[in-house]
C-alpha positions as CSV (number, residue, x, y, z in Angstrom):
1,M,-5.8,7.0,-37.9
2,P,-6.5,9.6,-35.1
3,A,-4.4,9.3,-32.0
4,D,-7.3,10.4,-29.8
5,L,-10.8,10.1,-31.3
6,F,-12.5,12.2,-28.6
7,T,-10.0,15.0,-28.9
8,V,-10.7,15.2,-32.6
9,L,-14.4,15.1,-32.0
10,Q,-14.1,17.9,-29.5
11,D,-12.2,20.0,-32.1
12,E,-14.6,19.2,-34.9
13,R,-17.8,19.7,-32.8
14,P,-18.4,23.3,-33.8
15,R,-18.2,22.4,-37.5
16,L,-20.5,19.4,-37.5
17,S,-23.7,19.5,-39.5
18,P,-27.0,18.9,-37.5
19,S,-27.0,15.3,-38.7
20,E,-23.4,14.7,-37.6
21,A,-24.1,16.5,-34.3
22,R,-26.8,13.9,-33.6
23,I,-24.3,11.1,-34.1
24,A,-21.8,12.9,-31.8
25,D,-24.5,13.2,-29.1
26,I,-25.1,9.5,-29.2
27,L,-21.4,8.8,-29.1
28,L,-21.0,10.9,-25.9
29,S,-24.3,10.0,-24.2
30,D,-24.5,6.3,-24.9
31,F,-21.1,5.0,-25.6
32,E,-22.0,1.3,-24.9
33,F,-24.5,1.5,-27.7
34,A,-22.2,3.3,-30.1
35,V,-19.3,0.9,-29.7
36,N,-21.5,-2.1,-30.2
37,A,-23.9,-0.8,-32.9
38,S,-23.7,-1.6,-36.6
39,I,-23.7,1.3,-39.0
40,I,-27.4,0.6,-39.7
41,E,-28.2,0.7,-36.0
42,L,-26.2,3.9,-35.4
43,A,-27.8,5.6,-38.4
44,G,-31.3,4.6,-37.3
45,R,-30.7,5.9,-33.7
46,A,-29.4,9.3,-35.1
47,D,-32.1,9.4,-37.8
48,V,-29.5,9.8,-40.5
49,S,-28.5,7.7,-43.5
50,P,-25.5,5.2,-43.3
51,P,-23.5,7.4,-45.8
52,T,-23.8,10.2,-43.3
53,V,-22.3,8.0,-40.6
54,T,-19.5,7.1,-43.0
55,R,-18.8,10.8,-43.7
56,F,-18.9,11.5,-39.9
57,C,-16.3,8.8,-39.4
58,R,-14.0,10.2,-42.1
59,R,-14.4,13.7,-40.6
60,L,-12.9,12.3,-37.4
61,G,-9.9,10.9,-39.4
62,C,-11.0,7.3,-39.6
63,D,-10.7,5.3,-42.9
64,S,-14.0,3.6,-42.5
65,F,-16.8,2.8,-40.0
66,S,-14.9,-0.3,-38.9
67,D,-11.8,1.8,-38.2
68,F,-14.0,4.2,-36.3
69,K,-15.2,1.4,-34.1
70,V,-11.7,0.3,-33.3
71,Q,-10.6,3.8,-32.4
72,L,-13.7,4.3,-30.4
73,A,-13.1,1.2,-28.3
74,R,-9.4,2.1,-27.9
75,T,-9.8,5.7,-26.6
76,A,-13.2,5.4,-24.8
77,Y,-12.1,5.0,-21.2
78,V,-9.7,7.9,-21.1
79,G,-11.5,10.1,-23.7
80,L,-14.9,10.0,-22.1
81,R,-13.5,10.5,-18.6
82,Y,-11.9,13.8,-19.8
83,L,-14.6,15.0,-22.1
84,R,-17.3,14.4,-19.5
85,P,-15.7,14.8,-16.0
86,E,-18.0,13.7,-13.2
87,P,-19.7,16.8,-11.6
88,Q,-17.8,18.1,-8.6
89,S,-18.5,21.0,-6.3
90,R,-16.5,24.1,-7.0
91,D,-17.2,25.5,-3.6
92,T,-13.9,26.4,-1.8
93,A,-14.8,24.7,1.4
94,D,-15.9,21.6,-0.4
95,V,-12.8,21.4,-2.4
96,A,-10.6,22.0,0.6
97,S,-12.5,19.3,2.6
98,D,-12.2,16.8,-0.3
99,I,-8.5,17.3,-0.7
100,V,-7.8,16.9,3.0
101,E,-10.1,13.9,3.4
102,K,-8.6,12.1,0.5
103,A,-5.0,12.8,1.8
104,Q,-6.0,11.4,5.2
105,N,-7.6,8.4,3.7
106,A,-4.5,7.7,1.6
107,L,-2.3,7.9,4.7
108,F,-4.7,5.6,6.6
109,L,-4.8,3.0,3.9
110,M,-1.0,3.1,3.4
111,H,-0.4,2.8,7.1
112,R,-2.8,-0.1,7.5
113,A,-1.1,-2.1,4.6
114,L,2.5,-1.1,5.3
115,D,5.0,-3.9,4.9
116,L,7.1,-3.4,8.0
117,P,9.6,-6.2,7.2
118,A,10.2,-4.7,3.8
119,I,10.7,-1.3,5.4
120,E,13.2,-2.7,7.8
121,R,15.2,-4.4,5.0
122,A,15.2,-1.2,2.9
123,V,16.4,0.8,5.9
124,E,19.2,-1.7,6.6
125,R,20.5,-1.5,3.0
126,I,20.2,2.3,2.8
127,A,22.0,2.9,6.2
128,A,24.9,0.7,5.2
129,A,25.3,2.0,1.6
130,E,28.4,4.0,0.6
131,M,26.3,5.8,-2.1
132,I,22.5,6.0,-2.5
133,Y,20.9,6.7,-5.9
134,A,17.3,7.9,-5.9
135,F,15.5,7.3,-9.3
136,G,12.1,8.5,-10.4
137,S,10.6,10.0,-13.6
138,G,7.5,11.9,-14.3
139,G,5.8,14.6,-12.2
140,N,5.2,12.5,-9.0
141,S,8.0,10.0,-9.0
142,S,10.7,12.6,-9.8
143,M,9.4,14.6,-6.9
144,I,9.8,11.5,-4.6
145,A,13.3,10.9,-5.8
146,G,14.2,14.5,-4.9
147,E,12.5,14.0,-1.5
148,I,14.6,10.9,-0.9
149,Q,17.7,13.0,-1.5
150,N,16.3,15.9,0.6
151,R,15.7,13.6,3.6
152,L,18.9,11.6,3.5
153,F,21.7,14.1,2.7
154,R,21.0,15.9,6.0
155,L,21.8,12.7,7.8
156,G,25.3,12.8,6.5
157,L,24.7,10.2,3.8
158,R,26.0,10.3,0.3
159,V,22.9,10.5,-2.0
160,T,22.0,11.8,-5.4
161,A,18.7,11.9,-7.3
162,S,18.0,11.6,-11.0
163,A,14.9,12.0,-13.1
164,D,16.6,11.4,-16.4
165,H,16.4,7.9,-17.9
166,A,19.8,8.0,-19.6
167,M,21.5,9.3,-16.5
168,Q,19.8,6.6,-14.4
169,L,21.1,3.9,-16.7
170,M,24.7,5.3,-16.6
171,M,24.5,5.6,-12.8
172,A,23.3,2.1,-12.5
173,A,26.2,0.9,-14.6
174,A,28.7,2.9,-12.5
175,A,27.3,1.8,-9.1
176,S,29.2,-0.7,-7.0
177,P,27.9,-3.5,-4.8
178,R,28.4,-1.2,-1.8
179,D,25.8,1.2,-3.2
180,V,22.0,1.0,-3.3
181,I,19.4,2.3,-5.8
182,V,16.0,3.4,-4.6
183,G,13.4,3.8,-7.4
184,S,9.9,5.3,-7.2
185,S,7.2,4.5,-9.7
186,F,3.5,5.2,-8.9
187,S,2.3,3.0,-11.8
188,G,5.0,0.4,-11.4
189,R,5.2,0.4,-15.2
190,N,8.3,2.5,-15.8
191,A,10.1,0.4,-18.3
192,E,13.3,2.5,-18.1
193,L,13.5,2.1,-14.3
194,V,13.0,-1.7,-14.8
195,R,16.0,-1.6,-17.2
196,A,18.1,0.3,-14.7
197,F,17.2,-2.1,-11.9
198,A,18.1,-5.1,-14.1
199,L,21.5,-3.5,-15.0
200,A,22.2,-2.8,-11.3
201,R,21.3,-6.3,-10.2
202,E,23.7,-7.7,-12.8
203,G,26.4,-5.7,-11.1
204,G,25.5,-6.9,-7.6
205,V,23.9,-3.5,-6.6
206,A,20.9,-3.7,-4.3
207,T,17.7,-2.2,-5.6
208,I,14.7,-1.0,-3.7
209,A,11.4,-0.2,-5.3
210,I,8.6,2.0,-3.8
211,A,5.8,1.1,-6.2
212,Q,2.7,-0.9,-6.7
213,S,3.1,-4.5,-5.7
214,A,3.2,-7.2,-8.5
215,S,4.2,-4.5,-11.0
216,P,7.1,-4.7,-13.4
217,V,9.2,-2.3,-11.3
218,A,8.4,-4.3,-8.1
219,E,9.3,-7.6,-9.8
220,A,12.7,-6.1,-11.0
221,A,13.7,-5.0,-7.5
222,D,15.5,-6.8,-4.6
223,I,13.3,-5.2,-2.0
224,V,9.8,-3.8,-2.6
225,V,8.0,-1.4,-0.3
226,P,4.5,-1.6,-1.9
227,V,2.1,1.3,-2.0
228,D,-1.3,0.1,-3.4
229,L,-3.9,2.8,-3.2
230,P,-7.1,3.3,-5.2
231,E,-7.5,6.4,-7.3
232,G,-10.7,8.5,-7.6
233,V,-12.4,9.6,-10.8
234,D,-12.0,13.4,-10.3
235,I,-9.5,14.4,-13.0
236,F,-9.0,17.8,-11.5
237,R,-7.9,16.6,-8.1
238,P,-4.2,15.9,-7.7
239,T,-3.5,12.3,-6.7
240,S,-3.5,11.7,-3.0
241,T,-1.1,8.7,-3.6
242,R,1.8,11.1,-3.6
243,I,1.0,12.0,0.1
244,A,1.4,8.4,1.0
245,Y,4.7,8.1,-0.9
246,V,6.1,11.1,1.0
247,A,5.0,9.5,4.2
248,V,6.8,6.2,3.2
249,V,9.9,8.2,2.5
250,D,9.7,10.0,5.9
251,I,9.3,6.6,7.7
252,I,12.3,5.2,5.9
253,A,14.4,8.4,6.5
254,S,13.5,8.5,10.2
255,L,14.5,4.9,10.7
256,V,17.7,5.4,8.8
257,A,18.4,8.4,11.0
258,Y,18.1,6.3,14.1
259,R,20.5,3.7,12.5
260,V,23.2,6.3,11.9
261,Q,22.3,8.6,14.8
262,P,25.8,9.9,15.8
263,Q,26.6,10.8,12.2
264,A,23.1,12.2,11.6
265,S,23.1,14.3,14.8
266,A,26.5,15.8,13.9
267,T,25.4,16.7,10.3
268,L,22.0,18.1,11.4
269,R,23.8,20.2,14.0
270,R,26.2,21.7,11.4
271,I,23.3,22.5,9.1
272,K,21.3,24.1,11.9
273,Q,24.3,26.2,12.9
274,Q,24.6,27.6,9.4
275,L,20.8,28.4,9.2
276,V,20.8,30.2,12.5
277,A,23.9,32.2,11.6
278,H,22.8,33.2,8.1
279,R,19.0,32.9,8.0
280,D,17.0,32.6,11.2
281,G,18.9,34.3,14.0
282,D,17.6,31.6,16.4
283,D,16.8,27.9,16.4
284,R,13.0,28.0,16.4
285,Q,12.6,27.6,12.6
286,I,12.3,24.3,10.8
287,L,15.5,22.6,9.6
288,G,16.1,24.0,6.1
289,D,12.8,23.2,4.4
């Protein structure tokens, strides 16, 4: 059974016979027909015999035409999206404009839907915590976990970030009720983060999720800062959702800084003194980024 029918099709395409190529063309150009057609209907549309359709299915690694139909339905959404990306301009100005506009739109939508009471509850728990654990896995959420650490350590807070599932579980087990765990999950379906949250809650440790609302991660947390943003269809454009997540972290960090202002000011001053002495020569540069 092929793991990805369309990847196999793409690999086999140069070796297909003319008859098999016609079946492949139908598969790629009229998926709705192909996924619903009988073997007789598909053979008739491609002007081939039913045995040719069967041989085509087996070439793709399927046991039978029925198995082919199951795999076709299972992989169609992702497969077609990546085999036939929607046409996009390659012009530099167009790409730059699209990226910036999508980022601006993500920030606007996030700001309009921002749950301010949830932000305030999260800020209160973080500012009072003896230790802050920032959890996130995958390319985007691990970056957000690192950004939480980057924003909070400079305020004089004790914070550590982890992108490793096993380490997150151990940290959750070792945390005390005076600590807090902040977890990021763009999909909200990170089962390992859900497990870490559940373990933390058993030990009386507060958990904060930055994730899609009504997701497993959100449901497992004590406090949820929801980020629900639509994604586009351009597979080559980096997700603009991460811009919104960074902004949410900045909002939380700024409010925490005001809560712990004397401590934050003293720590920021010591950091700046070192940067001026060893890197900048003056205080006009940004603070350590």
